[in-house]
C-alpha positions, 0 to 999 in steps of 0.5 A: 500500500502507498499513501500521498498527502501533506505529510509522510505516512508510514504504511505496513501490511501484515498477513493474517492467518485467515488469509486476509491482510491487515494494512496499518497506516500512521501519520503525524500531519493532519490533512487529506491523503490518497491511499492505494492498496495493490497486489502483485504476482509472486516474484514480481515487485515492479509497478507494471505487475501491480494491480490495485484492489477493487475500491482502491485508491481511495481518499482519507482525511486525517483529523488533528487530535485534541488541544495539547499543552505541549504542542500549542504555541505563543506568538507576539505581534507588533514587537521587534525581535532581538538577536535571540528569537525568544526576546520581543522588544516594544516601546513603553506605552505600545500595545502588546498583542499575544496570540495563543494557537491551539495545537495537538501534540503533533503541532497540528492546528486544532479546535479549542475544547469548549471548557478550555481555560486559556490565559497569558500571564505577564510576570515581573514584580507581580503577575498580571494578565493580558486581556482577551481581545479576540477568540477563534476556533483555533486561536485566542488573541490577548492584548495589554499595554506596558508603561514601565520599562524593563524585562517581562516574562510572557507565560501562556497557560491552558487549564492553568498549565504552561505551554510546553514551548515555554515562555517568551521574554518581553523587553520594554524600552523607554521612550525618547528622553523628555527634558521635563521628566529628566533630572539632575542626580548630583548638583555641584556646590553653590560656591566654587572657584574659577577654572576649577572643574565642575561635574554635574550628573543628569539622568535622562527619563522619558515622559512616562518616567522610565530611565533612558538606559540606552544612552545616545542623547545629546547633553550640554550645559548653558552657562550665563553670567554677567551677560557673557557668553556660555563656556565650553563643556564636555559630556560623558555618556555613562551608557546607563541613562546618566550623563556626566557634564564637566565644565569650568567657570571662566570668570568670577561672579554669579552664574546660572547653569541650565542643562540642555537635553537634545537641544531643549533646556531642562528647566527643572534642572536649573541651578546657580553658582558663585565663582571666585578666583582661587590661588594661581596654580601651575597649569593656570600660568601662561608664558609669553615671549622669552625666546621660547624654542627660538634661536638667538645670536650670542649676546641677545636678550629676551623679555619673558612675561608671566601671567595667569591664563585668562578663562574665557576672555576674563583677565586673571590678575596676580597679587604679587604673593605668588611663589614664582621663580625663573632660572636660566641654565647656560650650556656651561651648566651655570644656573642663574636666578632671574629677578621678576617684577610685577607690572602695574595693574598686577596683570603679569610679571616681567623678567629679562633673560640674557644669553651670553654663551653659544649653545642650548640654554634652558629656562625653568619657570616654577610656581610653588616648586612646580613647573608651569605649563611650557616649562622648561623650554630651550633657546638655542644661542648661535654665533653672530650672523655669518661673515663670508670673508671668514668662511672656509670651503672644502670639496672637489669644486674649490679650485677646478671643474670640468665643463658641463659637469656638476661640481660642488663644494661645502661652505663652512660658515663663520661669524665675524669672530671666527666662530663656526655656525651651528645651524642654518635657516637664517642666512639667505645666500646667493651664488653667481658664476662669472668668467674672466670677462665678468659675464655669466658663465654657468648653466646651473648654480644653487646653494643649499643650506644644510641647517648645520652652519654649512652650505652646499654650493653646486654649480656647472660651468660651460666655458673653459678657462678661469672662472669666479664663484661669487657668494653674497648675502642680503645683509652685511655678510660680506662676499666670498669669491672663489677663483677656479679653472674650468677644463674642457669636457670630453671631446665631442666629435660632432663639435670638432672643426676642420680648418679647410679655409686655406683650401677653399680660399686657394691660399694653400694647394695640395701638390703631388708628393707633398703632404697636405696638412689639415688642422683639426681642433678638438672641441667639447659639446660647449665648443671649448678647445680640448687641449689634451687628448690623453683622456679621450683616447680610450673613448674618442677615436678619429679615422680619415677616409679618402676617395678619388682619382687614386690612392692617398696615404692618410696619417693623423698626427698629434700637434701637442696642444690637443689638436691634430692634423690630417696629413694626406699624401697622393701621387695622382692628380684629380679631385678627392673627397676626404671624410673625418669621423669618429664612429658614424659622427662626422666632424664639422666640415667633413666631408670636404673636397680637395684637388690634388695638383701636379708638382714642378716639372722635372728634367728626368720625367718630361716627355719629348717628341721630334717631328721631321726626322727618321731613325737611321736603320744602320746606326741605333739611336741616330736620327736622320733629317734632310737639309732644309726640312723643318724639324719640330721638337715637342716637349710635354712637362711632367712632374716626378710622378708622371702627371701632366703639369705646367712650366713654372716662371723660372723654368726654361726649355732650350735646344742646343746643337753642336755640328762637325762642319764640312772641311770647307768651313773654317769653323768646325763647331757650329751651335744653332738654337731652335726657336720656341714657336708656340705652346698648346694645352694637353686635352684632358689634363692640366699639362701643356706641350711646348713646340720648338721649330727649326731647320738645318741647312748644312749637312753633317752630324749634330749633337742635340741637347734638350735642356730644362734650365741647365739640366739635360732632359731625360733621353737627351742628347741625341745624334742627328745626321743631316743629309743633302736635300734636292739640287737647286740648278740655279745655284750649281757651279763648275770648278776646275782644278787649276793644277791637274784639271782632273778633279771636278767639284760641282757646287750643287745648289742644295740649300747652299751646301757643297757636295763633291761631284763624284759623290753627287752623281744622281740620275734624277738630279742630272736629268733635272739639270739638263732639262733646266738648261743651266748645267750640262753633264 
């Protein structure tokens, strides 16, 4: 069998001996249930094989049992629950609603027994009962009002028996505090002393007279006296409904005190006080002046005023009978008692403190042997104002610096008498850095007070050379001047300069075979000349690269003053591009273009050509020429490396010849000079060609010299054989030997030269003579 409904039902089937089955069901929750009784074939327990019995399933209502004391419950309405559920919280004067619910022993709602007696007791000091407000078949509602704050116990009973679920606690809280029902528990004495703490205890109560034990109210006191404003007060919440107010009366006279609760006056708590001045005590003494915690110069004095602390703006006079004592303790531990004088009007005492030692002084002010407020205090006595001419300096930057690098030194302060300064903050100093021309020479400078009598001076100089650091003050501190020397910084390749002006203006030329020196000035990034490259060698290296018509030897030579020269030596004339750099950084002026000029022509490199002659096949090195034919000697000047060049003004080329003359001439040596006719340039070069033209009319052998000034040009002298030319009939002559008449000489008309007849037999010439009719055979 199975049962479904609002609760869990236990079902058991028992087989009886008479072949019947007894189905037993039990449940604790009342309500409507559906009961199904079914049978299954033997060995089959699945629902598919189950068969409900006829008349099954059927519905059955389970009714609750009779009212049970243990199962019934109590519920409190319109109340707040505390952290514990069994405590209900209401405010005094609120209506309390309590509901008693009828339940059977399994907490199922059930109907009251007609003769049941139900009540709700409220137990505190005495037992009271709530009134029955409403009754239903299953519940009874009771109500009541609690006007007195406290903890109550609600105990429900049925037939004079308490419910099994026990009782509930009811906390009744006081209402908002009412200034008319609140009261002062402790009033101060009517006679009091000005400045003396006064305590007043106030009990806060609500309008029903319940103490507001929760606290949290705002309590203050209003003091009125002689038309003056009220004084300040402090309030302590005792967390039990009471508050303690502490205040002081600022001045003498009659005062009216009114406690103020949550902004409303407690008129029932107004009381009066009569205040008078009492004896001045240590905490009521005020010190004015006297260089308290100040710094003074040695020899200074300070006036100290001692007066009673005013209370709320009321002046507090002193009568002259106060046991005051002022002691000045010097750094040397000497104690000096300082005399006091009561000023007119008995308002305050005055004394003069004299600080005669350098160091920390201590001032003690006591009344009745007790230090007053602010005592003891210290005064630091320092030397007189700083006097710059007496100061000392120490550190790296006292005599030199490096351009562009921060440098510093420490200025040790001294006064006019040479005493060291012990603290700073009082000496505003300024700094200025000047060069030799009295112009500003710094990119940054600062002076910092170290607060111990020393100053840190920091500066940076960008111009190399002598400089001056001038420190001045705003007062009569004098002036301190430091003279130093600034050395250049590290070489900056981007700022170094090439001196290419002589090349660009043409005042200097680069000639083959001779080194060209280009000066390079080392500069730092501020364009200061770096006079010594020693420190730069590990980090700054320069290289020279040359590209152009030929190879050029480069060399970097230190001059000795920090600069260096780029020396270039080449042998091939032409344009060249020169780059000087450090790494990828070119110096100023790099790259630059330069032309390599040829050098002076030399006799052993000049190129010569003879036109109008031919080589003698029978004799090596002998040149042949016909008498009277033009002969040209061409001379091209070359320098020692074979580059075409020009003649210089002091160079002259001459042609000299010596001839072994015919025997019919009286002179055996004949010198004939060729004349220089013209000079023409050589295309594609800077060179030229000089041409010397001439002709030889006399036959014979000549030795020809070609000279550059007095030096014979390479390849010379040369031997020139001049042979007869063609016969001129008009000039031919016949001569008979007067003695023998056997030999005949024919003076041929060959440019005026004499040729023996027997040696001049030439068919062509003979035919020419016969045709002309001038001569016969």
